[in-house]
C-alpha positions in Angstrom: 190.5 37.7 90.1 192.8 36.3 92.7 196.5 36.1 92.3 199.5 34.7 94.2 203.1 36.0 94.0 206.2 33.8 94.2 209.6 35.2 95.1 212.2 33.3 93.0 215.9 33.1 94.0 218.7 31.5 92.1 221.1 29.3 94.1 224.5 30.8 93.3 226.4 27.8 94.7 224.7 24.7 93.4 222.6 26.2 90.6 218.8 25.8 90.4 216.0 27.9 91.8 214.0 28.3 95.0 210.5 29.7 95.1 208.4 30.8 98.0 204.8 32.2 97.9 204.4 35.5 99.6 201.8 35.2 102.4 201.4 31.4 102.0 203.3 28.4 103.2 204.1 27.2 99.7 207.8 26.5 98.8 209.4 24.5 96.0 212.7 24.2 94.1 214.0 23.0 90.8 217.1 22.7 88.7 215.7 24.6 85.7 213.3 27.5 85.1 210.9 25.3 83.2 210.9 22.6 85.9 210.4 25.4 88.5 207.3 26.6 86.7 205.8 23.1 86.6 206.6 22.6 90.3 205.0 25.9 91.3 201.8 25.0 89.5 201.7 21.6 91.1 202.4 23.1 94.6 199.6 25.7 94.2 197.1 23.0 93.1 198.0 20.9 96.1 197.9 23.7 98.6 194.4 24.9 97.8 191.7 22.3 98.5 188.8 24.0 96.9 189.1 24.5 93.1 187.3 27.9 93.4 190.0 29.2 95.8 192.9 28.4 93.4 194.4 31.7 92.2 193.8 32.5 88.6 197.1 34.3 88.2 200.6 33.1 89.5 203.1 35.9 89.4 206.8 35.2 89.5 209.1 37.8 91.0 212.7 37.0 90.3 215.2 38.4 92.9 218.8 38.8 92.0 221.4 39.6 94.7 224.5 41.5 93.6 227.4 42.7 95.6 229.3 45.8 94.5 232.8 46.0 95.9 
């Protein structure tokens, strides 16, 4: 079973989300979480030419940056 992991970051200034696949040149963005998930699925499908090479699992890793003063 093959999987791909996306690092998800929220844009603190404009809102929305950015996603980047770890180890692959796949990047996408969206204004909402639901839209981001659709965009990620579409980007993965477009990136892999062979249907057998498409990962069966797409894991989303949400990263939240906080600053403690």
